[in-house]
PAKEKE-876584 format. One line per 5 residues: number of its first residue (from 1); their letters; for each residue x, y, z of C-alpha. Coordinates in Angstrom, 2 decimals, decimal comma, always signed. Last residue first. Example, Ala and Ser with C-alpha at 12.3 -4.5 7.8 and 13.67 -1.06 7.14 Angstrom:
// PAKEKE-876584
2	SA	+13,67:-1,06:+7,14 ~ +12,30:-4,50:+7,80
// end
This chain:
// PAKEKE-876584
423	LNDLF	-123,76:-75,14:+203,69 ~ -127,10:-76,58:+203,15 ~ -127,60:-75,90:+199,58 ~ -123,73:-77,64:+198,93 ~ -124,30:-80,31:+200,73
418	KFVES	-127,87:-80,84:+199,00 ~ -126,44:-80,62:+195,32 ~ -123,84:-82,92:+196,45 ~ -126,75:-85,39:+197,13 ~ -128,49:-84,68:+194,53
413	HSTFK	-125,06:-84,89:+191,80 ~ -125,02:-88,65:+193,49 ~ -122,10:-90,74:+195,19 ~ -120,50:-88,74:+197,83 ~ -117,16:-90,52:+198,86
408	LRPAL	-116,23:-91,02:+202,42 ~ -112,25:-90,52:+202,12 ~ -109,26:-91,13:+202,88 ~ -110,06:-94,45:+204,78 ~ -108,65:-94,85:+208,30
403	NNSRN	-109,34:-92,55:+210,72 ~ -113,23:-92,85:+209,48 ~ -114,91:-90,20:+206,41 ~ -116,42:-87,71:+206,67 ~ -113,37:-84,53:+206,66
398	IEEEN	-111,99:-86,27:+203,35 ~ -115,27:-86,14:+201,46 ~ -116,32:-82,90:+203,58 ~ -113,12:-81,19:+201,98 ~ -113,38:-82,47:+198,34
393	ILLWQ	-116,74:-81,09:+198,39 ~ -115,79:-77,54:+199,31 ~ -113,17:-77,72:+197,05 ~ -115,94:-78,47:+194,06 ~ -117,48:-75,28:+195,52
388	DKSIY	-114,55:-73,59:+194,96 ~ -113,93:-75,16:+191,62 ~ -117,27:-74,41:+190,20 ~ -119,68:-77,25:+190,16 ~ -122,74:-76,45:+187,83
383	RKNLK	-126,69:-75,56:+187,40 ~ -127,90:-74,63:+184,37 ~ -130,51:-71,94:+184,57 ~ -130,68:-71,66:+180,30 ~ -129,73:-68,13:+180,68
378	KLLSK	-127,66:-68,79:+183,66 ~ -126,01:-71,48:+181,74 ~ -125,72:-68,98:+178,60 ~ -124,40:-66,09:+180,63 ~ -121,43:-68,25:+182,40
373	LSNRG	-120,73:-70,03:+179,18 ~ -119,90:-66,37:+177,27 ~ -117,90:-65,26:+180,81 ~ -115,63:-68,26:+180,74 ~ -114,20:-67,91:+177,19
368	NSNKS	-115,42:-63,98:+176,23 ~ -112,96:-64,12:+173,15 ~ -110,82:-61,42:+172,12 ~ -109,45:-63,23:+169,01 ~ -106,77:-64,23:+170,93
363	KINSA	-103,98:-66,16:+168,96 ~ -103,49:-69,76:+168,65 ~ -100,94:-71,22:+165,89 ~ -97,75:-71,91:+167,96 ~ -98,88:-71,54:+171,84
358	IHKAI	-102,00:-74,27:+170,69 ~ -99,62:-76,95:+168,63 ~ -97,79:-76,27:+171,41 ~ -100,33:-77,53:+174,12 ~ -101,41:-79,97:+171,85
353	KAGDH	-98,39:-81,79:+171,61 ~ -97,66:-81,46:+176,04 ~ -100,65:-82,70:+176,76 ~ -100,59:-85,97:+174,52 ~ -97,34:-86,74:+175,81
348	KNTGI	-98,27:-86,31:+179,02 ~ -101,45:-88,74:+178,77 ~ -98,77:-91,79:+178,82 ~ -98,29:-90,69:+182,73 ~ -102,01:-92,65:+183,31
343	VGSPG	-100,33:-96,21:+181,62 ~ -100,88:-96,83:+177,73 ~ -103,60:-98,10:+175,99 ~ -107,17:-97,26:+175,49 ~ -107,51:-95,12:+172,00
338	RSVWG	-106,04:-92,76:+170,42 ~ -107,88:-89,92:+170,65 ~ -109,98:-90,76:+172,86 ~ -107,74:-92,06:+175,17 ~ -105,90:-88,77:+175,68
333	ATYLR	-106,40:-85,04:+173,25 ~ -108,16:-83,69:+171,13 ~ -108,37:-80,67:+169,41 ~ -110,40:-77,71:+168,24 ~ -108,59:-74,27:+166,80
328	DRIIG	-109,17:-75,61:+163,02 ~ -110,59:-79,23:+163,10 ~ -109,84:-82,07:+164,38 ~ -105,82:-81,31:+165,60 ~ -104,73:-84,16:+168,09
323	DNHII	-101,85:-85,31:+165,21 ~ -104,58:-85,46:+162,33 ~ -107,72:-86,40:+163,54 ~ -110,96:-88,76:+163,54 ~ -111,88:-89,13:+167,62
318	MGSSD	-112,07:-92,95:+168,69 ~ -115,55:-94,07:+169,08 ~ -114,74:-97,84:+168,44 ~ -116,08:-97,90:+165,21 ~ -114,32:-94,80:+163,89
313	TKIGQ	-115,32:-91,27:+164,67 ~ -116,16:-87,87:+163,69 ~ -117,61:-85,40:+165,74 ~ -121,06:-83,43:+165,53 ~ -122,37:-84,77:+168,72
308	IKEGQ	-120,01:-86,95:+170,26 ~ -120,90:-90,85:+170,18 ~ -119,09:-92,67:+172,94 ~ -115,69:-94,63:+173,26 ~ -114,77:-97,66:+173,55
303	YGIAS	-112,92:-99,87:+176,46 ~ -111,73:-103,36:+176,86 ~ -111,91:-107,05:+177,21 ~ -113,44:-107,34:+181,11 ~ -116,61:-108,70:+180,94
298	ILLGA	-118,02:-109,28:+184,62 ~ -120,14:-112,62:+185,15 ~ -121,98:-113,43:+188,18 ~ -124,25:-116,30:+188,95 ~ -121,64:-118,88:+188,18
293	KISIT	-121,97:-122,33:+186,92 ~ -119,04:-122,95:+184,13 ~ -119,59:-125,12:+181,06 ~ -117,51:-126,59:+179,02 ~ -117,08:-126,95:+175,11
288	KNSKS	-116,44:-129,46:+172,58 ~ -115,78:-128,82:+169,50 ~ -112,74:-130,41:+168,97 ~ -110,02:-128,99:+167,61 ~ -108,47:-128,35:+171,16
283	NNNKF	-106,19:-125,11:+172,62 ~ -109,30:-122,52:+172,04 ~ -111,82:-124,17:+174,15 ~ -115,21:-122,87:+173,60 ~ -116,85:-121,92:+176,57
278	EVNSL	-120,29:-122,21:+178,33 ~ -121,31:-119,50:+180,91 ~ -123,63:-120,74:+183,42 ~ -126,57:-119,66:+185,72 ~ -127,57:-115,94:+184,30
273	KDTGI	-130,55:-114,33:+185,60 ~ -133,93:-114,15:+183,19 ~ -133,98:-117,35:+182,25 ~ -130,31:-118,87:+182,15 ~ -127,24:-119,80:+180,25
268	LKNPS	-124,58:-117,29:+178,51 ~ -122,86:-118,75:+175,77 ~ -119,57:-119,09:+173,89 ~ -117,48:-117,69:+176,41 ~ -113,58:-118,00:+175,40
263	LYFKF	-111,48:-120,18:+176,87 ~ -107,55:-121,00:+175,96 ~ -106,30:-120,03:+179,89 ~ -108,35:-120,14:+183,84 ~ -106,47:-118,61:+186,18
258	EVTKN	-108,26:-119,76:+189,90 ~ -109,35:-117,31:+192,48 ~ -109,74:-119,05:+195,72 ~ -111,81:-118,30:+198,63 ~ -111,64:-119,21:+202,52
253	SPSAK	-108,23:-120,03:+202,27 ~ -107,11:-123,53:+204,70 ~ -103,99:-123,46:+202,06 ~ -102,43:-125,87:+199,55 ~ -105,10:-125,51:+196,77
248	EEAFS	-104,22:-127,16:+193,25 ~ -103,17:-126,41:+190,35 ~ -100,24:-124,04:+192,46 ~ -99,34:-120,39:+191,68 ~ -95,74:-120,07:+190,95
243	TLIKY	-96,47:-119,34:+186,62 ~ -98,00:-116,40:+187,78 ~ -94,84:-114,91:+189,80 ~ -92,41:-115,57:+186,66 ~ -95,28:-114,76:+184,66
238	QKASE	-95,40:-111,11:+185,98 ~ -91,41:-111,25:+185,90 ~ -91,05:-111,28:+182,28 ~ -87,44:-110,18:+182,41 ~ -86,41:-113,52:+183,31
233	DLLNK	-87,61:-114,78:+179,80 ~ -90,41:-118,17:+180,66 ~ -89,82:-118,55:+177,09 ~ -87,85:-121,76:+177,66 ~ -90,47:-123,11:+180,07
228	DILSL	-92,99:-123,90:+177,11 ~ -95,94:-124,03:+179,17 ~ -98,75:-126,29:+178,17 ~ -98,11:-128,07:+181,12 ~ -98,01:-126,06:+183,75
223	TGKSL	-101,34:-125,07:+183,21 ~ -102,42:-128,58:+183,34 ~ -105,07:-127,94:+186,16 ~ -106,43:-124,41:+186,07 ~ -103,93:-122,11:+188,11
218	LSECD	-104,60:-120,89:+191,52 ~ -104,55:-118,18:+193,80 ~ -105,74:-118,43:+197,29 ~ -107,82:-115,96:+198,55 ~ -108,07:-114,99:+202,66
213	ILQGM	-105,25:-112,54:+203,06 ~ -104,39:-112,03:+199,61 ~ -100,78:-111,88:+198,86 ~ -100,25:-114,14:+195,73 ~ -103,23:-111,93:+194,04
208	ERIEV	-100,73:-108,69:+194,65 ~ -97,75:-110,22:+193,06 ~ -100,44:-110,55:+189,97 ~ -100,96:-106,90:+189,84 ~ -98,11:-105,41:+190,57
203	TTFKA	-95,76:-107,34:+188,18 ~ -98,56:-105,98:+185,25 ~ -100,98:-108,19:+183,86 ~ -100,89:-108,57:+180,30 ~ -101,80:-111,87:+179,57
198	DLPGR	-99,82:-113,87:+176,65 ~ -97,63:-116,14:+178,44 ~ -100,14:-117,39:+180,52 ~ -102,37:-118,39:+177,31 ~ -105,04:-117,11:+174,81
193	RGIIY	-108,51:-116,86:+175,52 ~ -108,33:-115,78:+179,12 ~ -110,25:-117,01:+182,05 ~ -110,07:-115,36:+185,74 ~ -112,16:-117,83:+187,95
188	VKKIT	-113,48:-116,64:+191,01 ~ -114,93:-118,58:+194,13 ~ -116,17:-117,86:+197,23 ~ -119,22:-115,03:+196,38 ~ -121,49:-115,55:+199,17
183	SYFLS	-120,91:-111,51:+199,57 ~ -122,89:-110,16:+202,89 ~ -119,36:-108,10:+203,45 ~ -119,48:-107,78:+199,27 ~ -122,56:-105,71:+199,52
178	QKAYE	-121,44:-103,49:+202,59 ~ -118,29:-102,58:+201,01 ~ -119,76:-101,61:+197,50 ~ -122,90:-99,59:+199,63 ~ -120,10:-97,43:+201,55
173	TIDTN	-118,12:-96,92:+198,46 ~ -114,48:-97,61:+198,27 ~ -111,66:-95,50:+199,14 ~ -109,56:-97,07:+200,97 ~ -107,97:-98,11:+204,56
168	QLEKP	-110,88:-100,54:+205,34 ~ -110,82:-102,90:+202,92 ~ -107,86:-105,30:+203,24 ~ -110,13:-105,71:+206,87 ~ -113,35:-105,99:+205,50
163	TKVLI	-111,94:-108,81:+203,27 ~ -110,74:-109,02:+200,22 ~ -112,57:-111,83:+197,73 ~ -114,55:-109,75:+194,95 ~ -112,75:-106,41:+194,97
158	RACDI	-109,32:-108,42:+193,84 ~ -110,93:-109,97:+191,07 ~ -112,49:-106,63:+189,66 ~ -109,17:-105,38:+190,03 ~ -107,22:-108,63:+187,98
153	AVNGN	-109,71:-108,24:+185,12 ~ -108,78:-104,67:+185,10 ~ -105,22:-105,18:+185,17 ~ -105,45:-107,21:+181,96 ~ -106,55:-111,31:+181,09
148	GIIIA	-110,35:-110,67:+180,27 ~ -113,58:-112,56:+181,06 ~ -114,20:-112,57:+185,18 ~ -116,55:-114,97:+186,47 ~ -117,97:-115,62:+189,64
143	TDTNL	-118,96:-118,28:+192,04 ~ -120,72:-118,94:+195,20 ~ -123,77:-116,38:+194,27 ~ -125,71:-113,65:+196,01 ~ -122,95:-111,06:+194,55
138	NPNLN	-125,59:-109,89:+191,95 ~ -124,39:-106,77:+190,98 ~ -126,40:-103,45:+192,67 ~ -126,31:-101,19:+189,67 ~ -127,69:-98,27:+191,70
133	EYEPH	-124,54:-96,16:+191,83 ~ -123,82:-96,62:+188,70 ~ -124,62:-93,42:+187,30 ~ -122,96:-91,63:+189,68 ~ -119,84:-93,22:+190,19
128	GNYWN	-119,13:-94,50:+193,02 ~ -115,78:-95,96:+192,96 ~ -117,91:-99,93:+193,79 ~ -120,28:-98,72:+191,19 ~ -117,58:-97,73:+188,16
123	VFQTA	-115,48:-100,77:+188,80 ~ -118,75:-102,94:+187,88 ~ -119,95:-100,73:+184,47 ~ -116,57:-100,54:+183,34 ~ -115,89:-104,48:+183,92
118	GYYGD	-118,80:-104,90:+182,12 ~ -121,51:-106,60:+183,70 ~ -123,76:-109,80:+183,23 ~ -125,59:-111,05:+186,02 ~ -129,41:-109,92:+184,63
113	LNSND	-129,21:-112,03:+181,21 ~ -128,92:-109,15:+178,38 ~ -125,69:-111,59:+177,65 ~ -128,67:-113,96:+176,32 ~ -125,86:-115,25:+173,34
108	INLPI	-122,75:-113,45:+171,91 ~ -121,52:-110,11:+171,55 ~ -119,00:-109,78:+174,52 ~ -119,59:-106,07:+175,26 ~ -116,83:-103,65:+174,61
103	DKAMG	-116,76:-101,66:+177,31 ~ -118,01:-97,82:+177,25 ~ -115,84:-95,29:+178,96 ~ -113,26:-93,98:+176,49 ~ -111,87:-90,95:+177,61
98	TAIIV	-113,34:-87,21:+177,08 ~ -110,31:-85,00:+176,52 ~ -111,73:-82,53:+173,70 ~ -109,88:-79,83:+173,26 ~ -111,68:-76,56:+172,68
93	ADYFL	-109,22:-72,91:+171,12 ~ -109,95:-69,28:+170,92 ~ -113,51:-69,69:+173,21 ~ -117,08:-68,83:+172,86 ~ -118,04:-69,51:+169,37
88	MLDDI	-115,96:-72,67:+169,43 ~ -117,90:-73,95:+172,83 ~ -121,46:-73,29:+171,25 ~ -120,17:-74,76:+168,30 ~ -119,43:-78,32:+170,92
83	SPSNN	-122,74:-77,62:+172,66 ~ -124,21:-75,84:+175,17 ~ -126,94:-77,00:+174,52 ~ -127,11:-80,11:+172,23 ~ -124,50:-81,87:+174,38
78	IELGG	-121,76:-80,91:+176,43 ~ -122,57:-82,15:+179,72 ~ -122,14:-79,74:+183,47 ~ -122,30:-81,06:+186,22 ~ -118,53:-79,85:+186,87
73	FFEVS	-117,17:-76,48:+185,51 ~ -113,77:-75,97:+186,69 ~ -111,81:-73,32:+186,29 ~ -107,84:-72,27:+185,44 ~ -106,24:-69,18:+185,85
68	PNNLT	-105,90:-68,61:+189,32 ~ -104,13:-71,94:+189,22 ~ -105,47:-74,02:+191,88 ~ -106,73:-76,86:+189,03 ~ -102,96:-77,41:+187,69
63	REFVR	-101,70:-77,91:+191,97 ~ -104,95:-80,60:+192,08 ~ -103,40:-82,63:+189,27 ~ -100,07:-82,95:+190,73 ~ -102,04:-83,84:+193,80
58	IVNKT	-104,09:-86,00:+192,09 ~ -101,33:-87,67:+190,98 ~ -101,48:-89,93:+194,53 ~ -104,27:-92,23:+192,94 ~ -101,51:-94,75:+192,00
53	HQHDP	-100,65:-95,11:+195,83 ~ -104,45:-95,16:+197,06 ~ -104,27:-98,58:+195,17 ~ -107,01:-100,14:+197,28 ~ -110,13:-98,14:+196,04
48	AVGYR	-109,04:-99,36:+191,93 ~ -108,54:-96,67:+189,81 ~ -111,33:-95,80:+187,45 ~ -113,61:-93,89:+189,29 ~ -111,10:-91,16:+190,87
43	ILGYP	-108,11:-91,71:+188,55 ~ -110,15:-92,52:+185,58 ~ -111,41:-89,16:+185,40 ~ -110,09:-86,68:+187,78 ~ -112,54:-83,98:+188,56
38	SFLKE	-116,03:-84,14:+190,42 ~ -119,63:-82,90:+189,41 ~ -119,84:-85,37:+186,62 ~ -120,61:-83,66:+182,97 ~ -117,24:-82,32:+183,03
33	IIDIE	-115,94:-78,39:+181,84 ~ -112,46:-77,43:+182,61 ~ -111,87:-73,48:+181,56 ~ -108,30:-72,73:+180,82 ~ -107,58:-69,11:+180,68
28	YDLGE	-104,25:-68,39:+179,03 ~ -101,53:-65,90:+179,45 ~ -98,32:-67,46:+177,50 ~ -95,73:-69,45:+179,87 ~ -95,87:-72,25:+177,84
23	KLLSQ	-95,86:-74,35:+180,87 ~ -99,55:-73,11:+181,85 ~ -100,69:-75,05:+178,25 ~ -98,28:-77,94:+180,09 ~ -100,66:-78,35:+182,91
18	ATYFA	-103,79:-77,68:+181,11 ~ -103,17:-80,81:+178,72 ~ -102,09:-83,18:+181,53 ~ -105,35:-82,23:+183,48 ~ -107,13:-82,73:+180,21
13	SPGSG	-105,26:-86,04:+179,71 ~ -105,39:-87,18:+182,97 ~ -109,37:-86,98:+183,06 ~ -111,15:-83,57:+183,05 ~ -113,28:-83,77:+180,08
8	IIAIK	-113,67:-81,20:+177,80 ~ -111,09:-78,52:+177,64 ~ -111,88:-75,23:+177,09 ~ -109,29:-72,69:+176,26 ~ -109,19:-68,68:+176,28
3	IKM	-106,25:-67,07:+174,49 ~ -105,96:-64,68:+177,05 ~ -105,24:-60,43:+176,27
// end
């Protein structure tokens, strides 16, 4: 008899888990359940649109999705009905792989001002996440500030300053492309609370900042004098590249990105809209602050998970578990199990571990699995996107793009259902 498995979430950890289960060689029926109409999670909505090489991992996930033992239930959020308890009744085992998709807030004065966004919001907006289609961030300002010294901060800055030519072979949304085309932003600050040698940029990301067509990357004045050159290890190439940037503009570029360090945001200033950001100098014993005039602030200081009904989590939203086991027959994998760390491939280990647990401990109890879920959805009159329907959506996104862009994304559930209804 088939062992019936439900996986909640469809990002890298979900697909690596499904892939590992199929490699175990047992007779599985695997249902991947996703609240959005599309699979692939972080790959589709988190990876920058100009990093198509990173998105190539989708081809691996497509092979898993196309396996006859795997089905997709898109546009289906697990909450009251169907609930996790419902799935536990229907399936032999359930795996929660929902990721961590909320921004850690700055928690400073006036953080409700228009013009302040979390990086997840901004990234999801330009990547076409249905919940952020109408975010409409304020790009009608000459200066933007990004808080954070990781790759997400650089992604946001890079998208803000790239030319239309640099974005033409990406899958950025049309509405974001238009907003960026009319943007008046000329200056972007990337700000870290510690020094340049503490920054978490990878070599690839920081190198890209020196290769922009119409933007020069700079260090704030005095940065180099604060660095102990003996600490610039040859193995840390990203720091070598970062510290090769000049402290004064040397090119005729229209835009600049300036890296500033040892600053922490203290207060957002403005009436309804953001006008200034006040910073504390972390490298000084004085209480002096500095203020930067800006109409856009993006906070890229990390992620936290959302509450899952009936599941215990810690203060960050990470599920409380023991080696991936929440309780009997209920498992967790990926960021929601270990926190937002590692690269996409890091999730392979989680998937393999959960697959081993299930192969060793779960036996078929003649569950109805997929049939029970479909019956409940029919009773509730809840519509979902099947695997076959997703394949049609995917094909349409590719077909309707221009010759350069890899796809033109659907960005709302209503648009998707309209397309399917007209077939």
